N, CA, C and O of each residue as an XYZ file, in Angstrom:
684
protein
N       0.834     -1.180      0.000
C       0.000      0.000      0.000
C       0.881      1.247      0.000
O       1.966      1.253      0.580
N       0.418      2.260     -0.632
C       1.213      3.470     -0.813
C       1.241      4.322      0.446
O       0.225      4.458      1.127
N       2.398      4.898      0.759
C       2.458      5.824      1.882
C       1.765      7.132      1.526
O       1.651      7.481      0.351
N       1.305      7.851      2.538
C       0.735      9.171      2.322
C      -0.607      9.152      1.624
O      -0.945     10.105      0.921
N      -1.385      8.091      1.799
C      -2.666      8.021      1.128
C      -3.767      8.651      1.962
O      -3.599      8.888      3.158
N      -4.884      8.917      1.326
C      -5.983      9.638      1.941
C      -7.070      8.691      2.427
O      -7.359      7.682      1.785
N      -7.668      9.023      3.565
C      -8.802      8.270      4.078
C     -10.084      9.090      3.968
O     -11.126      8.667      4.470
N     -10.030     10.247      3.325
C     -11.186     11.138      3.242
C     -12.230     10.608      2.272
O     -11.900      9.922      1.304
N     -13.479     10.927      2.534
C     -14.598     10.642      1.629
C     -14.682      9.171      1.222
O     -14.912      8.863      0.053
N     -14.495      8.260      2.185
C     -14.687      6.851      1.892
C     -13.513      6.171      1.226
O     -13.637      5.019      0.811
N     -12.382      6.833      1.107
C     -11.237      6.223      0.452
C     -10.393      5.442      1.433
O     -10.194      5.862      2.573
N      -9.904      4.319      0.989
C      -9.077      3.457      1.811
C      -7.610      3.735      1.510
O      -7.291      4.590      0.684
N      -6.733      3.023      2.171
C      -5.299      3.308      2.080
C      -4.698      3.019      0.717
O      -3.548      3.388      0.480
N      -5.415      2.381     -0.183
C      -4.868      2.051     -1.493
C      -5.341      3.004     -2.585
O      -5.155      2.724     -3.769
N      -5.945      4.117     -2.209
C      -6.489      5.041     -3.198
C      -6.371      6.469     -2.687
O      -6.633      6.749     -1.517
N      -5.975      7.362     -3.578
C      -5.811      8.763     -3.213
C      -6.473      9.641     -4.267
O      -6.375      9.373     -5.464
N      -7.144     10.685     -3.810
C      -7.702     11.688     -4.712
C      -6.739     12.855     -4.815
O      -6.107     13.247     -3.834
N      -6.634     13.404     -6.011
C      -5.753     14.540     -6.278
C      -6.526     15.615     -7.042
O      -6.550     15.601     -8.273
N      -7.158     16.545     -6.323
C      -7.881     17.628     -6.997
C      -6.968     18.579     -7.767
O      -7.440     19.336     -8.616
N      -5.670     18.549     -7.479
C      -4.708     19.423     -8.172
C      -4.326     18.876     -9.545
O      -3.655     19.561    -10.317
N      -4.742     17.659     -9.855
C      -4.546     17.045    -11.173
C      -3.071     16.975    -11.574
O      -2.698     17.400    -12.668
N      -2.252     16.444    -10.698
C      -0.817     16.286    -10.955
C      -0.564     14.956    -11.673
O      -0.074     14.000    -11.072
N      -0.900     14.911    -12.948
C      -0.818     13.677    -13.722
C       0.614     13.210    -13.922
O       1.528     14.009    -14.123
N       0.786     11.888    -13.860
C       2.049     11.263    -14.239
C       1.959     10.732    -15.662
O       2.982     10.567    -16.327
N       0.744     10.462    -16.137
C       0.509      9.932    -17.480
C       0.060     11.098    -18.359
O      -1.062     11.585    -18.223
N       0.926     11.541    -19.249
C       0.731     12.777    -20.027
C      -0.583     12.848    -20.819
O      -1.161     13.933    -20.878
N      -1.093     11.776    -21.426
C      -2.337     11.897    -22.192
C      -3.540     12.386    -21.384
O      -4.533     12.822    -21.966
N      -3.466     12.321    -20.064
C      -4.574     12.838    -19.251
C      -4.765     14.332    -19.497
O      -5.893     14.824    -19.480
N      -3.670     15.055    -19.725
C      -3.759     16.498    -19.995
C      -4.561     16.760    -21.271
O      -5.324     17.723    -21.339
N      -4.389     15.911    -22.272
C      -5.114     16.065    -23.533
C      -6.618     15.940    -23.316
O      -7.388     16.764    -23.810
N      -7.041     14.912    -22.579
C      -8.472     14.721    -22.354
C      -9.035     15.843    -21.487
O     -10.158     16.293    -21.718
N      -8.288     16.295    -20.509
C      -8.729     17.414    -19.684
C      -8.929     18.667    -20.539
O      -9.901     19.398    -20.347
N      -8.030     18.917    -21.466
C      -8.161     20.075    -22.365
C      -9.409     19.935    -23.235
O     -10.097     20.924    -23.488
N      -9.708     18.722    -23.695
C     -10.913     18.499    -24.494
C     -12.168     18.798    -23.661
O     -13.107     19.429    -24.148
N     -12.174     18.339    -22.398
C     -13.316     18.589    -21.508
C     -13.535     20.099    -21.348
O     -14.668     20.578    -21.412
N     -12.451     20.836    -21.140
C     -12.577     22.293    -21.016
C     -13.133     22.902    -22.311
O     -13.948     23.824    -22.258
N     -12.705     22.401    -23.452
C     -13.232     22.883    -24.721
C     -14.713     22.584    -24.878
O     -15.466     23.425    -25.369
N     -15.140     21.390    -24.465
C     -16.550     21.025    -24.563
C     -17.421     21.888    -23.657
O     -18.552     22.220    -24.014
N     -16.904     22.250    -22.499
C     -17.731     23.009    -21.554
C     -17.806     24.481    -21.906
O     -18.782     25.145    -21.553
N     -16.798     25.014    -22.595
C     -16.802     26.430    -22.939
C     -16.855     27.283    -21.683
O     -16.002     27.158    -20.805
N     -17.852     28.145    -21.599
C     -17.982     29.031    -20.429
C     -18.876     28.444    -19.341
O     -19.068     29.053    -18.289
N     -19.417     27.266    -19.600
C     -20.266     26.601    -18.605
C     -19.405     25.916    -17.550
O     -18.212     25.695    -17.757
N     -20.010     25.588    -16.434
C     -19.294     24.900    -15.368
C     -18.892     23.488    -15.784
O     -17.798     23.023    -15.465
N     -19.794     22.812    -16.502
C     -19.563     21.441    -16.957
C     -20.164     21.272    -18.342
O     -21.176     21.899    -18.653
N     -19.560     20.434    -19.179
C     -20.208     20.121    -20.460
C     -21.331     19.117    -20.242
O     -21.503     18.587    -19.144
N     -22.087     18.865    -21.293
C     -23.129     17.842    -21.292
C     -22.684     16.695    -22.205
O     -21.763     16.862    -23.005
N     -23.317     15.563    -22.092
C     -22.991     14.414    -22.947
C     -23.147     14.778    -24.420
O     -22.382     14.292    -25.254
N     -24.096     15.601    -24.748
C     -24.340     15.977    -26.152
C     -23.186     16.791    -26.756
O     -23.166     17.019    -27.966
N     -22.231     17.229    -25.936
C     -21.136     18.072    -26.401
C     -19.984     17.297    -27.038
O     -19.073     17.908    -27.597
N     -20.006     15.975    -26.967
C     -18.930     15.210    -27.598
C     -19.495     13.986    -28.304
O     -20.585     13.506    -27.992
N     -18.722     13.500    -29.261
C     -19.041     12.281    -30.011
C     -17.909     11.280    -29.782
O     -16.809     11.680    -29.398
N     -18.152     10.001    -30.008
C     -17.090      9.012    -29.793
C     -15.785      9.342    -30.523
O     -14.702      9.115    -29.982
N     -15.875      9.877    -31.748
C     -14.648     10.189    -32.485
C     -13.859     11.328    -31.838
O     -12.681     11.511    -32.145
N     -14.491     12.092    -30.950
C     -13.775     13.133    -30.208
C     -12.817     12.549    -29.178
O     -11.988     13.261    -28.610
N     -12.940     11.248    -28.946
C     -12.125     10.578    -27.936
C     -10.978      9.779    -28.545
O     -10.415      8.893    -27.902
N     -10.642     10.101    -29.784
C      -9.564      9.390    -30.471
C      -8.313      9.368    -29.586
O      -7.904     10.390    -29.034
N      -7.727      8.195    -29.469
C      -6.547      8.013    -28.644
C      -6.859      7.665    -27.199
O      -5.962      7.315    -26.432
N      -8.128      7.761    -26.825
C      -8.531      7.485    -25.439
C      -9.616      6.412    -25.342
O      -9.786      5.815    -24.279
N     -10.338      6.160    -26.405
C     -11.606      5.437    -26.345
C     -11.543      4.109    -25.590
O     -12.423      3.845    -24.770
N     -10.552      3.276    -25.830
C     -10.461      1.987    -25.138
C     -10.240      2.116    -23.648
O     -10.452      1.165    -22.896
N      -9.814      3.294    -23.219
C      -9.490      3.548    -21.814
C     -10.543      4.416    -21.128
O     -10.307      4.949    -20.044
N     -11.700      4.552    -21.765
C     -12.775      5.396    -21.237
C     -13.891      4.533    -20.663
O     -14.261      3.512    -21.243
N     -14.423      4.953    -19.519
C     -15.670      4.412    -18.990
C     -16.632      5.581    -18.832
O     -16.240      6.661    -18.391
N     -17.885      5.362    -19.193
C     -18.931      6.349    -18.963
C     -19.842      5.806    -17.869
O     -20.347      4.688    -17.964
N     -20.043      6.605    -16.839
C     -20.819      6.190    -15.687
C     -22.039      7.098    -15.561
O     -21.898      8.307    -15.377
N     -23.230      6.522    -15.658
C     -24.464      7.276    -15.443
C     -24.657      7.482    -13.948
O     -24.459      6.561    -13.155
N     -25.042      8.689    -13.572
C     -25.288      9.032    -12.172
C     -26.784      9.191    -11.979
O     -27.416     10.007    -12.649
N     -27.351      8.417    -11.068
C     -28.755      8.548    -10.708
C     -28.834      9.172     -9.323
O     -27.963      8.946     -8.483
N     -29.867      9.948     -9.090
C     -30.080     10.627     -7.817
C     -31.374     10.116     -7.192
O     -32.298      9.710     -7.896
N     -31.428     10.141     -5.892
C     -32.660      9.826     -5.137
C     -33.265      8.488     -5.498
O     -34.356      8.483     -6.067
N     -32.660      7.370     -5.220
C     -31.431      7.206     -4.463
C     -30.186      7.285     -5.355
O     -30.258      7.140     -6.575
N     -29.069      7.516     -4.714
C     -27.789      7.573     -5.417
C     -27.455      6.187     -5.968
O     -27.408      5.197     -5.237
N     -27.223      6.152     -7.290
C     -26.789      4.913     -7.944
C     -25.893      5.291     -9.115
O     -26.002      6.376     -9.686
N     -25.014      4.373     -9.451
C     -24.089      4.563    -10.558
C     -24.161      3.330    -11.447
O     -24.181      2.197    -10.965
N     -24.199      3.574    -12.770
C     -24.268      2.466    -13.727
C     -23.229      2.692    -14.812
O     -23.098      3.790    -15.352
N     -22.490      1.627    -15.122
C     -21.534      1.690    -16.217
C     -22.297      1.698    -17.540
O     -22.817      0.665    -17.960
N     -22.368      2.842    -18.191
C     -22.993      2.936    -19.520
C     -22.075      2.280    -20.540
O     -22.530      1.605    -21.464
N     -20.776      2.489    -20.359
C     -19.768      1.968    -21.282
C     -18.485      1.704    -20.505
O     -18.075      2.515    -19.675
N     -17.862      0.576    -20.777
C     -16.526      0.286    -20.256
C     -15.664     -0.028    -21.462
O     -15.932     -0.980    -22.194
N     -14.626      0.773    -21.670
C     -13.749      0.586    -22.813
C     -13.065     -0.773    -22.806
O     -12.852     -1.371    -21.751
N     -12.724     -1.252    -23.998
C     -12.139     -2.590    -24.147
C     -10.840     -2.746    -23.372
O     -10.606     -3.800    -22.781
N      -9.990     -1.724    -23.358
C      -8.712     -1.839    -22.643
C      -8.920     -1.915    -21.131
O      -8.177     -2.609    -20.437
N      -9.921     -1.208    -20.622
C     -10.250     -1.306    -19.199
C     -10.756     -2.709    -18.892
O     -10.320     -3.328    -17.921
N     -11.666     -3.208    -19.707
C     -12.242     -4.537    -19.491
C     -11.162     -5.617    -19.511
O     -11.193     -6.541    -18.698
N     -10.226     -5.506    -20.418
C      -9.132     -6.485    -20.479
C      -8.291     -6.413    -19.210
O      -7.952     -7.445    -18.631
N      -7.954     -5.204    -18.776
C      -7.143     -5.045    -17.564
C      -7.813     -5.579    -16.318
O      -7.140     -6.092    -15.424
N      -9.130     -5.466    -16.246
C      -9.873     -5.937    -15.082
C     -10.389     -7.362    -15.228
O     -10.939     -7.927    -14.282
N     -10.215     -7.941    -16.404
C     -10.711     -9.288    -16.710
C     -12.229     -9.367    -16.567
O     -12.771    -10.400    -16.173
N     -12.912     -8.261    -16.894
C     -14.375     -8.257    -16.870
C     -14.874     -7.024    -17.613
O     -14.201     -5.995    -17.665
N     -16.056     -7.147    -18.181
C     -16.721     -6.008    -18.819
C     -17.999     -5.746    -18.039
O     -18.927     -6.554    -18.069
N     -18.049     -4.622    -17.345
C     -19.182     -4.286    -16.487
C     -20.187     -3.374    -17.176
O     -21.060     -2.812    -16.514
N     -20.082     -3.215    -18.496
C     -21.010     -2.358    -19.232
C     -22.458     -2.748    -18.918
O     -22.828     -3.921    -18.978
N     -23.265     -1.738    -18.582
C     -24.672     -1.947    -18.280
C     -24.959     -2.296    -16.835
O     -26.123     -2.343    -16.437
N     -23.937     -2.541    -16.042
C     -24.137     -2.971    -14.659
C     -24.107     -1.790    -13.692
O     -23.403     -0.806    -13.916
N     -24.881     -1.904    -12.613
C     -24.804     -0.940    -11.520
C     -23.600     -1.284    -10.651
O     -23.268     -2.456    -10.475
N     -22.951     -0.261    -10.111
C     -21.744     -0.498     -9.334
C     -21.989     -1.356     -8.104
O     -21.105     -2.113     -7.704
N     -23.165     -1.259     -7.494
C     -23.428     -2.096     -6.316
C     -23.494     -3.577     -6.691
O     -23.360     -4.441     -5.824
N     -23.701     -3.877     -7.990
C     -23.689     -5.263     -8.449
C     -22.293     -5.734     -8.865
O     -22.061     -6.930     -9.040
N     -21.385     -4.801     -9.017
C     -20.010     -5.118     -9.414
C     -19.107     -5.238     -8.191
O     -18.289     -6.153     -8.098
N     -19.265     -4.296     -7.250
C     -18.400     -4.241     -6.072
C     -19.172     -4.637     -4.829
O     -20.308     -4.210     -4.624
N     -18.544     -5.458     -4.002
C     -19.151     -5.836     -2.740
C     -19.202     -4.643     -1.787
O     -18.575     -3.615     -2.041
N     -19.938     -4.781     -0.705
C     -20.102     -3.659      0.228
C     -18.786     -3.176      0.834
O     -18.677     -2.012      1.218
N     -17.799     -4.042      0.922
C     -16.513     -3.639      1.490
C     -15.745     -2.686      0.582
O     -14.848     -1.989      1.055
N     -16.076     -2.634     -0.728
C     -15.359     -1.766     -1.664
C     -16.247     -0.730     -2.347
O     -15.740      0.120     -3.078
N     -17.534     -0.782     -2.131
C     -18.439      0.110     -2.857
C     -18.096      1.589     -2.631
O     -17.966      2.346     -3.593
N     -17.950      2.001     -1.372
C     -17.657      3.415     -1.096
C     -16.328      3.850     -1.710
O     -16.178      5.003     -2.117
N     -15.374      2.940     -1.777
C     -14.099      3.246     -2.421
C     -14.302      3.420     -3.927
O     -13.771      4.349     -4.536
N     -15.077      2.512     -4.511
C     -15.291      2.546     -5.964
C     -16.015      3.806     -6.414
O     -15.761      4.287     -7.518
N     -16.904      4.356     -5.600
C     -17.672      5.540     -5.995
C     -17.151      6.826     -5.363
O     -17.740      7.886     -5.569
N     -16.080      6.762     -4.613
C     -15.562      7.941     -3.918
C     -15.248      9.117     -4.819
O     -15.596     10.251     -4.492
N     -14.600      8.873     -5.943
C     -14.272      9.982     -6.846
C     -15.523     10.520     -7.533
O     -15.584     11.705     -7.861
N     -16.524      9.666     -7.757
C     -17.771     10.119     -8.374
C     -18.522     11.049     -7.418
O     -19.105     12.051     -7.834
N     -18.496     10.702     -6.150
C     -19.108     11.582     -5.145
C     -18.369     12.914     -5.091
O     -18.987     13.968     -4.945
N     -17.051     12.861     -5.209
C     -16.247     14.093     -5.218
C     -16.635     14.947     -6.430
O     -16.826     16.157     -6.304
N     -16.750     14.312     -7.610
C     -17.173     15.037     -8.819
C     -18.500     15.754     -8.593
O     -18.660     16.909     -8.988
N     -19.433     15.081     -7.968
C     -20.751     15.682     -7.744
C     -20.688     16.841     -6.748
O     -21.343     17.867     -6.934
N     -19.911     16.668     -5.712
C     -19.816     17.714     -4.690
C     -19.113     18.964     -5.221
O     -19.536     20.084     -4.937
N     -18.033     18.770     -5.996
C     -17.205     19.897     -6.440
C     -17.482     20.332     -7.879
O     -17.108     21.432     -8.285
N     -18.145     19.455     -8.647
C     -18.509     19.757    -10.032
C     -17.314     20.134    -10.894
O     -17.383     21.040    -11.725
N     -16.219     19.416    -10.676
C     -15.017     19.615    -11.468
C     -14.223     18.314    -11.529
O     -14.503     17.386    -10.769
N     -13.232     18.232    -12.422
C     -12.443     17.003    -12.578
C     -11.606     16.682    -11.340
O     -11.249     17.562    -10.557
N     -11.310     15.411    -11.195
C     -10.422     14.953    -10.127
C      -9.579     13.793    -10.657
O     -10.038     12.982    -11.461
N      -8.350     13.740    -10.189
C      -7.447     12.626    -10.476
C      -7.495     11.679     -9.285
O      -7.570     12.115     -8.137
N      -7.451     10.392     -9.564
C      -7.321      9.378     -8.523
C      -6.167      8.469     -8.919
O      -5.891      8.279    -10.103
N      -5.500      7.912     -7.920
C      -4.435      6.964     -8.219
C      -4.266      6.017     -7.043
O      -4.665      6.313     -5.917
N      -3.669      4.881     -7.333
C      -3.434      3.881     -6.298
C      -3.393      2.494     -6.896
O      -3.036      2.306     -8.059
N      -3.770      1.512     -6.067
C      -3.793      0.123     -6.492
C      -5.231     -0.314     -6.738
O      -6.154      0.211     -6.113
N      -5.429     -1.261     -7.633
C      -6.754     -1.746     -8.020
C      -7.270     -2.826     -7.061
O      -7.838     -3.828     -7.497
N      -7.071     -2.619     -5.768
C      -7.486     -3.595     -4.768
C      -8.996     -3.812     -4.802
O      -9.461     -4.941     -4.648
N      -9.761     -2.748     -5.002
C     -11.226     -2.875     -5.018
C     -11.716     -3.775     -6.151
O     -12.819     -4.317     -6.078
N     -10.914     -3.936     -7.183
C     -11.249     -4.836     -8.289
C     -10.499     -6.160     -8.150
O     -10.446     -6.957     -9.087
N      -9.926     -6.380     -6.979
C      -9.153     -7.585     -6.665
C      -7.976     -7.763     -7.636
O      -7.629     -8.872     -8.041
N      -7.382     -6.611     -7.988
C      -6.215     -6.588     -8.874
C      -5.151     -5.681     -8.247
O      -4.658     -4.755     -8.891
N      -4.804     -5.955     -6.989
C      -3.870     -5.105     -6.251
C      -2.496     -5.001     -6.866
O      -1.733     -4.104     -6.507
N      -2.150     -5.897     -7.790
C      -0.854     -5.840     -8.460
C      -0.837     -4.780     -9.568
O       0.211     -4.499    -10.149
N      -2.010     -4.193     -9.855
C      -2.097     -3.158    -10.884
C      -2.247     -1.797    -10.227
O      -3.105     -1.601     -9.366
N      -1.406     -0.863    -10.639
C      -1.550      0.528    -10.211
C      -2.346      1.237    -11.292
O      -2.313      0.856    -12.462
N      -3.056      2.270    -10.881
C      -3.843      3.015    -11.846
C      -3.700      4.505    -11.583
O      -3.360      4.944    -10.484
N      -3.968      5.249    -12.619
C      -4.181      6.683    -12.530
C      -5.440      6.933    -13.344
O      -5.585      6.401    -14.444
N      -6.352      7.739    -12.813
C      -7.570      8.031    -13.565
C      -7.897      9.515    -13.496
O      -7.498     10.229    -12.576
N      -8.631      9.941    -14.494
C      -9.173     11.285    -14.556
C     -10.681     11.120    -14.648
O     -11.186     10.509    -15.589
N     -11.402     11.666    -13.670
C     -12.854     11.588    -13.656
C     -13.411     12.967    -13.963
O     -13.135     13.941    -13.263
N     -14.213     13.026    -15.039
C     -14.734     14.288    -15.562
C     -16.250     14.335    -15.426
O     -16.932     13.443    -15.930
N     -16.800     15.356    -14.756
C     -18.254     15.447    -14.598
C     -18.929     16.091    -15.802
O     -18.387     17.009    -16.416
N     -20.126     15.594    -16.131
C     -20.968     16.129    -17.193
C     -22.364     16.365    -16.628
O     -22.804     15.655    -15.723
N     -23.053     17.362    -17.166
C     -24.392     17.675    -16.685
C     -25.271     18.121    -17.843
O     -24.954     19.091    -18.531
N     -26.368     17.417    -18.057
C     -27.286     17.827    -19.128
C     -28.090     19.056    -18.723
O     -28.534     19.815    -19.585
N     -28.283     19.262    -17.422
C     -29.054     20.407    -16.935
C     -28.179     21.610    -16.600
O     -28.677     22.728    -16.466
N     -26.876     21.379    -16.465
C     -25.982     22.441    -16.010
C     -26.000     22.609    -14.505
O     -25.325     23.486    -13.966
N     -26.770     21.771    -13.823
C     -26.916     21.896    -12.370
C     -26.374     20.663    -11.646
O     -25.514     20.781    -10.773
N     -26.879     19.476    -12.012
C     -26.460     18.250    -11.340
C     -25.657     17.374    -12.284
O     -25.949     17.288    -13.477
N     -24.651     16.731    -11.738
C     -23.853     15.784    -12.515
C     -24.729     14.572    -12.822
O     -25.325     13.980    -11.922
N     -24.800     14.206    -14.113
C     -25.571     13.023    -14.480
C     -24.747     12.005    -15.264
O     -25.234     10.923    -15.591
N     -23.499     12.357    -15.561
C     -22.603     11.445    -16.264
C     -21.175     11.761    -15.832
O     -20.808     12.924    -15.660
N     -20.385     10.723    -15.661
C     -18.963     10.886    -15.365
C     -18.182     10.107    -16.405
O     -18.454      8.934    -16.662
N     -17.216     10.774    -16.994
C     -16.298     10.121    -17.918
C     -15.019      9.832    -17.147
O     -14.415     10.735    -16.569
N     -14.611      8.570    -17.142
C     -13.393      8.145    -16.455
C     -12.385      7.719    -17.506
O     -12.681      6.879    -18.356
N     -11.189      8.301    -17.447
C     -10.083      7.882    -18.314
C      -9.079      7.176    -17.407
O      -8.633      7.751    -16.414
N      -8.725      5.953    -17.733
C      -7.876      5.135    -16.879
C      -6.547      4.847    -17.559
O      -6.471      4.739    -18.783
N      -5.510      4.727    -16.757
C      -4.201      4.250    -17.215
C      -3.729      3.240    -16.188
O      -3.766      3.512    -14.988
N      -3.280      2.062    -16.649
C      -2.774      1.014    -15.764
C      -1.267      0.881    -15.906
O      -0.695      1.158    -16.960
N      -0.638      0.449    -14.820
C       0.771      0.071    -14.848
C       0.997     -0.953    -13.743
O       0.130     -1.165    -12.895
N       2.134     -1.566    -13.758
C       2.466     -2.572    -12.750
C       2.771     -1.910    -11.418
O       3.496     -0.916    -11.371
N       2.228     -2.448    -10.338
C       2.514     -1.917     -9.009
C       3.990     -2.061     -8.687
O       4.553     -1.235     -7.968
N       4.611     -3.085     -9.204
C       6.023     -3.315     -8.933
C       6.875     -2.245     -9.589
O       7.807     -1.742     -8.963
N       6.584     -1.882    -10.830
C       7.413     -0.906    -11.544
C       7.254      0.504    -10.993
O       8.143      1.333    -11.187
N       6.153      0.802    -10.316
C       5.927      2.155     -9.808
C       6.049      2.240     -8.278
O       5.720      3.272     -7.692
N       6.511      1.186     -7.639
C       6.516      1.137     -6.181
C       7.243      2.312     -5.538
O       6.883      2.718     -4.433
N       8.238      2.861     -6.187
C       9.020      3.938     -5.570
C       8.629      5.331     -6.061
O       9.284      6.307     -5.695
N       7.586      5.450     -6.875
C       7.228      6.748     -7.436
C       6.493      7.654     -6.484
O       6.628      8.873     -6.592
N       5.709      7.116     -5.541
C       4.905      7.963     -4.678
C       5.756      8.588     -3.623
O       5.254      9.344     -2.792
């Protein structure tokens, strides 16, 4: 487990949120710039602001998560092929409570809750323990979208995987 990790907002010792967006994987900056372009002067873009071809170079590493309110629920609208291969499962169409057991649910949705509270992008990084793949380190960028301009109703997650062994000394 990584030293200096955060326990805030339901996160366990194997996951850290970084609102400052200090990416180690350079392509995250590209997707963040696209999100800013889609939103223009609005606080957040809407799903209608981008098309799949706008995600060239990222598509296999993208997950789209639908956000439901009252009660709070999250559903994988899309899980990119590269993510599915890395996790050895494709959760497209599934609700997160059906994918993650109760011991990991709050960890799995922690960054989504952060997106909703702050209505801006957040970086997360750590080990994939919640997916029972602790040997894989990840870095992700979670981007909020809102069709109403008020509440987050979609989150775009861009993921990058690497070996926990090769990055053990980076944190």
